[in-house]
C-alpha positions, 0 to 999 in steps of 0.5 A: 468528223465521222468515219466512212463506214465503207472505209477499208480496214488496215491492220499493221503486220506487227500487230498480226505477229505479236498477238495484239487483239485485232478482233474488232478490225477483223469483224469490221472487215469480214463480219455480218454487217451491211458495210462489210467489204470482205477485204482487209489490208495489211501494212508495214510488211517485211521489207522484201515484199516490194522487190518480190512484187515488182519482179513477178508482176513485170514478168506477167507482161513479159510472159504475155508478150511471148509468141503464142506457140511458147505460151501454148506449151503451158496450156493444160486443158485437162485441169480446166486450165487450172495449171499453166496459161489460160486466156479466153477459156474463162466465161465472164458475162456469158462469153469467153473472157479475152480481156486478161490472161492468167498463169496458175500454179501451186506456189507451195509444192510442184506436185501437190498429190502423188496419187495418180488416181487423185490427179485424174479425179481432181486435176484442178488441184492435184496435177503437177505444176507446169512451168515455161522452163524453156521460154521464161525460166525465171517465172518459176522462182519469182512466182513461188517466192512471192506466193510463199510470202503471201501465204505466210502473211495469210496464215497470220490473218487466218489465225485471227479468223479461226481459219488457220487449221483449214489452210495450214496443211492444205495441198490445194493452195493455188496462185494466179498471176494475172495480165489484163491486156490494154483496152484498145477503145470502143468497137461497134457493139461493145461497151468499154465503160462497163463497171466490170470491163476488165474482170466480171463480177464474181466471188472467190471460192476458196477460204482466204485470198491474198492479193497484191496491189495492181501494177499498171504498165505502159507497154509502149515504153521501152522496158517495163516501168510501173506507172500510175493509173491515169483513170481514177475510176479504174480498179477493184470494186466490191459490192458490200453486204448492204449491196452498195458498190465501193471502190477499194484501193490497195496501196502498192506496199500493202497486201489485201486479203479477201474472204471466199465462199468456202470460208463463208460456208464454213462459218455459216455466213458469219464471215462474208464473201463479197462479189467484186470486179475490175473496171478497166481504164476508160479513155474519153470519147474524143480519144478512145485509144488513149490507154491502148497500151496500158496493161494491168498486172496483179497476183492472187493467192487462193488459200483453200481447204483440203479436198476432203474437207466438208464445206456444205451443209449437205456434206459435199467436200471441197473437191466435189463442191469446187467442180460445181463452182468451176462449171460456172466459169468454164465449159463443162465439156472442155476437158481435153488433154494438155 
């Protein structure tokens, strides 16, 4: 039997931490070849992972269900919505993305940079964290604990990519808790069977992204119980270096790691950042509201260079370059106060 060239690469966690040579797997996952997915899975994780994942991902639905006035307390426009709650502010496919909501914070430190000048110059990374302390205080601890767990595993992956020095001292680490709202069926003038109906095609712009498997929740049922996704076509899709679109599944007890644009730039293309999107659960035409209560929650941790790290060949640092990247997805003029 021949192996699938687009098969997602899996590395055992113990091989990462015990010094086993995994260079061939890193090359297959991230290297400069046409079947590169820019994706690596880590299996056999420490036993606490599943509990940390379950606690935080359920809280994504809890927070999204709060009254709008409660969520609005955490909106921070001055950082281009890079801290606290964001919904409908990101531009995907040329229009505001209302299919998902996101909660952003630095999981490693509440005040990444004490300098007020840097906080004003680079609010996207230097502003202090914003937490829903009154309305959902448990979110902070759950967010930090899972975020820190993922960073520690990510450091082991980064060592194998010669990227450890880039991220180990960085203060720009940012995590994003995502809640994809249930798709409520086809409305006039709108297609719900698009490949990127839940999240548009994009590149991550950091060095290395740690990503949990998605948790699907039927929000019509009492309590928050994880369910299997009823649509086998829904989920994460990646366009490999050969421009082939591949569906990439992440088992619930694995962590995924994706390369971002900053790492691609730093390695001059030897390690690839690949475009990816999320396809929503598409109900059949005869029952367009079948999945109208099915939500999807996940958590991504973006491990990135320090602000002053030079990332482009013409000498721009990460802080300068990342502002240009955010201009792709957010209104340049929307920089109001909190």
